[in-house]
C-alpha positions as CSV (number, residue, x, y, z in Angstrom):
1,M,-7.4,-0.6,35.4
2,P,-9.8,0.5,32.6
3,Q,-8.4,3.0,30.1
4,D,-8.8,4.1,26.6
5,S,-6.6,2.5,23.9
6,P,-4.0,4.6,22.1
7,S,-5.6,6.8,19.5
8,T,-3.8,4.8,16.7
9,P,-5.8,4.5,13.5
10,V,-7.0,1.0,12.7
11,G,-6.2,-1.2,9.7
12,S,-2.8,-1.6,8.0
13,S,-1.7,1.8,9.1
14,C,-1.6,0.7,12.7
15,G,0.6,-2.3,11.9
16,L,-1.8,-5.1,12.3
17,G,-0.8,-6.8,9.0
18,D,-2.7,-9.9,7.9
19,V,-5.1,-11.4,10.4
20,G,-6.3,-15.0,10.2
21,I,-9.5,-16.0,11.9
22,L,-9.9,-19.6,13.0
23,G,-13.5,-20.5,13.0
24,Y,-16.7,-18.8,11.8
25,G,-19.1,-19.1,14.7
26,S,-20.7,-16.2,16.4
27,Q,-17.5,-14.6,17.7
28,G,-15.4,-15.5,14.7
29,R,-17.9,-14.0,12.2
30,A,-18.3,-10.8,14.3
31,Q,-14.6,-10.2,14.7
32,A,-13.8,-11.0,11.1
33,L,-16.4,-8.5,9.8
34,N,-15.4,-5.8,12.3
35,L,-11.7,-6.2,11.4
36,R,-12.4,-6.1,7.7
37,D,-14.6,-3.0,8.0
38,S,-11.8,-1.3,10.0
39,G,-9.5,-1.8,7.0
40,V,-7.7,-4.9,8.2
41,A,-6.7,-7.7,5.7
42,V,-8.6,-10.7,7.0
43,Q,-8.8,-14.4,5.9
44,V,-10.9,-17.1,7.6
45,G,-9.3,-20.5,8.1
46,L,-11.6,-23.4,7.8
47,R,-11.4,-27.2,7.5
48,E,-11.8,-28.5,4.0
49,D,-15.2,-29.9,4.8
50,S,-16.5,-26.9,6.8
51,A,-20.1,-26.0,6.3
52,S,-19.2,-22.4,7.1
53,R,-17.4,-21.8,3.8
54,A,-20.6,-20.6,2.0
55,H,-21.3,-18.2,4.9
56,V,-17.8,-16.7,4.7
57,L,-18.1,-16.2,0.9
58,R,-21.6,-14.7,1.3
59,D,-20.3,-12.2,3.8
60,G,-17.6,-11.1,1.2
61,L,-14.7,-12.6,3.1
62,V,-11.8,-14.8,1.9
63,S,-11.6,-18.3,3.2
64,C,-8.4,-20.5,3.1
65,S,-7.0,-23.7,4.5
66,L,-5.7,-23.9,8.0
67,D,-2.2,-24.6,6.8
68,K,-2.2,-21.5,4.5
69,L,-3.4,-19.4,7.4
70,A,-0.6,-20.6,9.6
71,R,2.1,-20.0,7.0
72,E,1.0,-16.6,5.8
73,M,-0.8,-14.6,8.5
74,D,0.8,-12.2,10.9
75,W,-2.0,-12.9,13.4
76,I,-3.9,-16.0,14.2
77,A,-7.1,-15.5,16.2
78,F,-8.3,-18.7,18.0
79,L,-12.1,-18.3,17.8
80,I,-13.0,-22.0,17.7
81,P,-14.4,-23.8,20.8
82,D,-12.0,-24.2,23.7
83,E,-12.0,-28.0,23.4
84,A,-10.9,-27.9,19.8
85,Q,-8.1,-25.4,20.2
86,P,-5.2,-27.6,21.5
87,A,-5.3,-30.1,18.6
88,V,-5.6,-27.3,16.0
89,Y,-2.6,-25.4,17.6
90,A,-0.5,-28.6,17.6
91,R,-1.2,-29.0,13.9
92,L,-0.4,-25.4,13.1
93,E,2.6,-24.8,15.3
94,P,5.3,-26.1,12.9
95,L,4.0,-23.8,10.2
96,L,3.9,-20.6,12.2
97,R,6.4,-17.9,11.4
98,P,8.5,-16.4,14.2
99,G,6.8,-13.3,15.6
100,T,3.3,-14.4,14.8
101,A,0.7,-13.1,17.3
102,L,-1.7,-15.7,18.7
103,V,-4.9,-14.0,19.9
104,F,-7.3,-15.7,22.2
105,A,-10.8,-14.5,23.2
106,H,-10.8,-16.6,26.3
107,G,-7.7,-17.5,28.4
108,F,-8.8,-21.1,29.3
109,N,-6.2,-23.1,27.2
110,I,-3.3,-20.8,28.0
111,H,-4.0,-20.5,31.7
112,Y,-4.5,-24.2,32.2
113,Q,-1.5,-25.0,29.9
114,K,-3.4,-27.0,27.5
115,I,-1.6,-25.0,24.8
116,I,2.0,-24.1,25.5
117,P,3.0,-21.8,22.5
118,R,6.5,-21.6,21.1
119,D,8.8,-19.0,22.7
120,D,9.1,-16.9,19.6
121,L,5.3,-16.1,19.4
122,D,3.4,-13.3,21.0
123,V,0.5,-14.7,23.0
124,L,-2.3,-12.2,23.5
125,L,-5.8,-12.1,25.0
126,V,-8.3,-9.8,23.5
127,A,-11.7,-10.7,25.0
128,P,-14.7,-8.6,23.9
129,L,-17.1,-8.2,26.8
130,A,-20.1,-9.2,24.7
131,V,-21.4,-12.2,22.8
132,G,-20.6,-12.3,19.0
133,E,-23.9,-10.9,17.8
134,K,-23.5,-7.9,20.2
135,V,-19.9,-7.4,19.1
136,R,-21.1,-6.9,15.5
137,A,-24.2,-4.9,16.4
138,L,-22.2,-2.4,18.5
139,Y,-19.8,-1.9,15.6
140,E,-22.6,-1.4,13.1
141,S,-24.2,1.2,15.4
142,G,-20.9,3.2,15.5
143,G,-19.3,1.9,18.6
144,G,-17.9,-1.4,19.8
145,P,-17.5,-3.6,22.8
146,P,-15.1,-2.9,25.7
147,C,-12.4,-5.5,25.8
148,V,-10.2,-7.3,28.4
149,I,-6.6,-7.5,27.1
150,A,-3.6,-9.4,28.4
151,C,-0.2,-10.7,27.4
152,A,1.1,-14.1,28.3
153,R,4.3,-13.9,26.2
154,D,6.0,-10.9,24.7
155,A,8.3,-12.2,22.0
156,S,8.1,-9.0,19.9
157,G,8.6,-6.5,22.7
158,Q,5.3,-4.9,21.7
159,A,2.8,-7.5,22.5
160,L,0.6,-5.4,24.8
161,L,0.5,-2.6,22.2
162,R,-0.5,-5.2,19.6
163,A,-3.4,-6.3,21.8
164,Y,-4.5,-2.7,22.1
165,R,-4.5,-2.3,18.3
166,Y,-6.4,-5.5,17.7
167,A,-9.0,-4.4,20.3
168,Q,-9.3,-1.0,18.6
169,A,-9.8,-2.6,15.2
170,L,-12.9,-4.3,16.7
171,N,-14.4,-0.9,17.3
172,R,-15.4,2.2,15.4
173,K,-14.3,4.6,18.1
174,P,-11.6,4.5,20.8
175,V,-12.2,1.3,22.8
176,R,-12.5,1.0,26.5
177,V,-10.0,-1.7,27.6
178,F,-9.3,-3.4,30.9
179,E,-5.7,-4.6,31.3
180,S,-5.7,-8.0,33.0
181,S,-4.1,-11.4,32.9
182,F,-5.0,-14.8,31.3
183,A,-5.6,-16.1,34.8
184,E,-7.9,-13.3,35.9
185,E,-10.0,-13.4,32.7
186,T,-10.3,-17.2,32.8
187,E,-11.2,-17.5,36.5
188,T,-13.7,-14.6,36.6
189,D,-15.3,-15.7,33.4
190,L,-15.8,-19.3,34.5
191,F,-17.0,-18.1,37.9
192,A,-19.6,-15.8,36.4
193,E,-20.8,-18.5,34.0
194,Q,-21.2,-21.1,36.8
195,A,-22.5,-19.0,39.6
196,I,-24.6,-16.4,37.9
197,L,-25.0,-16.2,34.1
198,C,-25.6,-19.8,33.3
199,G,-25.5,-22.2,36.2
200,G,-27.0,-19.9,38.8
201,L,-29.6,-18.2,36.7
202,N,-30.8,-21.3,34.8
203,H,-31.3,-23.3,38.0
204,L,-32.9,-20.3,39.8
205,I,-35.4,-19.9,37.0
206,A,-36.3,-23.6,36.9
207,A,-36.6,-23.9,40.7
208,G,-38.9,-20.8,40.8
209,F,-41.1,-22.2,38.0
210,E,-41.3,-25.6,39.6
211,T,-42.2,-24.2,43.0
212,L,-45.1,-22.2,41.6
213,V,-46.5,-25.1,39.5
214,A,-46.1,-27.5,42.4
215,A,-48.2,-25.1,44.5
216,G,-51.0,-25.3,42.0
217,Y,-50.5,-22.1,39.9
218,Q,-50.9,-22.1,36.1
219,P,-47.7,-23.1,34.3
220,E,-48.1,-20.4,31.8
221,I,-48.3,-17.7,34.5
222,A,-45.4,-19.3,36.3
223,Y,-43.4,-19.2,33.0
224,F,-43.9,-15.5,32.5
225,C,-43.2,-14.6,36.1
226,C,-40.0,-16.7,36.4
227,L,-38.5,-16.6,32.9
228,E,-39.9,-13.9,30.5
229,E,-39.6,-11.1,33.1
230,V,-35.9,-11.9,33.7
231,K,-35.1,-10.0,30.5
232,Y,-36.9,-6.9,31.6
233,M,-35.1,-6.9,34.9
234,A,-31.7,-7.5,33.2
235,D,-32.3,-4.6,30.9
236,L,-33.2,-2.4,33.8
237,I,-30.2,-3.4,35.8
238,S,-27.9,-2.8,32.8
239,A,-29.3,0.6,32.3
240,R,-29.5,1.8,36.0
241,G,-27.4,-0.6,38.1
242,L,-28.8,-2.5,41.1
243,A,-29.6,0.5,43.2
244,G,-31.2,2.3,40.2
245,M,-33.3,-0.8,39.4
246,R,-34.6,-0.8,42.9
247,E,-35.6,2.8,42.6
248,A,-37.6,1.9,39.4
249,I,-39.6,-1.0,40.8
250,S,-42.6,-0.8,43.2
251,T,-42.2,-0.4,46.9
252,T,-43.7,-3.9,47.4
253,A,-41.1,-5.4,45.0
254,E,-38.3,-3.5,46.6
255,Y,-39.2,-4.5,50.2
256,G,-39.5,-8.2,49.1
257,D,-36.1,-7.9,47.5
258,F,-34.4,-6.6,50.6
259,T,-36.1,-8.9,53.1
260,R,-36.6,-12.1,51.1
261,G,-33.7,-12.1,48.6
262,P,-31.1,-13.0,51.3
263,R,-33.2,-16.0,52.3
264,V,-32.7,-17.4,48.7
265,I,-29.1,-16.2,48.2
266,G,-27.9,-16.9,51.8
267,E,-24.9,-18.2,53.5
268,A,-25.2,-21.7,51.9
269,T,-25.2,-20.1,48.4
270,R,-22.2,-17.9,49.3
271,A,-20.3,-21.0,50.6
272,A,-21.1,-22.8,47.4
273,M,-19.8,-19.9,45.3
274,S,-16.6,-20.0,47.3
275,D,-16.2,-23.7,46.7
276,L,-16.7,-23.5,43.0
277,L,-14.3,-20.6,42.7
278,A,-11.7,-22.7,44.6
279,E,-12.3,-25.5,42.0
280,I,-11.7,-23.1,39.2
281,R,-8.6,-21.6,40.7
282,S,-7.0,-25.0,41.5
283,G,-7.8,-26.4,38.0
284,A,-10.1,-29.0,39.4
285,F,-13.0,-27.9,37.1
286,A,-10.8,-27.9,34.0
287,R,-9.5,-31.4,34.8
288,E,-13.1,-32.6,35.4
289,L,-14.2,-31.1,32.1
290,D,-11.2,-32.7,30.3
291,Q,-12.1,-36.1,31.8
292,E,-15.7,-35.8,30.7
293,L,-14.8,-34.9,27.1
294,Q,-12.1,-37.6,26.9
295,Q,-14.7,-40.2,28.0
296,G,-17.1,-39.2,25.2
297,G,-19.2,-36.6,27.0
298,A,-21.9,-39.1,28.2
299,R,-22.8,-37.0,31.3
300,L,-23.0,-33.8,29.3
301,A,-25.3,-35.5,26.7
302,E,-27.5,-36.7,29.6
303,F,-27.6,-33.2,31.1
304,R,-28.6,-31.8,27.7
305,R,-31.4,-34.4,27.3
306,R,-32.9,-33.6,30.7
307,A,-32.7,-29.9,30.0
308,H,-34.9,-30.3,26.9
309,E,-37.3,-32.5,28.8
310,Q,-38.0,-30.0,31.6
311,D,-41.6,-28.9,32.0
312,I,-40.7,-25.3,31.6
313,E,-39.5,-26.0,28.0
314,T,-42.8,-27.7,27.2
315,V,-44.7,-24.7,28.6
316,R,-42.4,-22.3,26.7
317,Q,-43.2,-23.9,23.4
318,R,-47.0,-23.8,24.2
319,V,-46.8,-20.2,25.2
320,L,-44.8,-19.1,22.2
321,G,-47.2,-21.1,19.9
322,H,-50.2,-19.3,21.3
323,S,-48.5,-16.0,21.1
324,R,-47.8,-16.5,17.4
325,K,-51.4,-17.5,16.8
326,A,-52.8,-14.5,18.7
327,V,-52.0,-12.1,15.8
328,G,-53.6,-13.1,12.5
329,P,-53.1,-11.9,9.0
330,G,-53.8,-8.2,8.7
331,D,-53.6,-7.6,12.5
332,S,-51.3,-4.9,13.7
């Protein structure tokens, strides 16, 4: 159930100690900066040849080797890509002190047992419900993201409280948290990515664009109708909810939503969603992804190539180019 975190002050006074951040991508940077600005002692662990070292120094943070991070930190936050985490953990495990807290922003590797931590380590999930840039922007505006928290191993006897405190340090005000489990966070996150946020939405946009263009409509008009306007609707849904969004649109659009929407998202779609959820829960998707990466990622590379070659991408570049040229020097 959602609840507010304990009103414990952030920083060293709340017992966080020294936090090591693995990786300096979008989420790693945001969390490192938020923690630092909350008074937490933070170091960023990077490979010796990492191109991120200059960015870390420019942001006023301390970088160190992975081995130093493992030996000296009270917390290790795994904010590198899922596929890189098992090998890095295997390298660091012999160096970790008993009682170290391992923090994950996504439960994938723990849930599917790709990482099996030592028994003397706290294993925590603190998953901000926002992408990295948003995590930082919310903090800078005086707030912070709600977080999903969970505990897979409580070696210290205070693991869940430690998760609360870490989540609080990512925020400027008491944080809204949802107590969960590694399984629930992993399975719901993968499902949302595949069925809606990435897989569902990307393919729906592309199919709508292709349908209009095949029927003879201008690609530029199809692009705006099927892609650009998605952001406006997403903002409206976020602000008002589904029912409130429908109250804000025209009667024509609302009637089309109620009567035609179920023909697009019908029983076949719901059955497909159930199937992919079953694959996530059984571990079939994780095993398939493992096999793909172990074989070099050839299918994934082909998918990426095709994505860039879609007509909608060509039209997007043309539209954006025209938009930039539309406003000349001195124009408002």
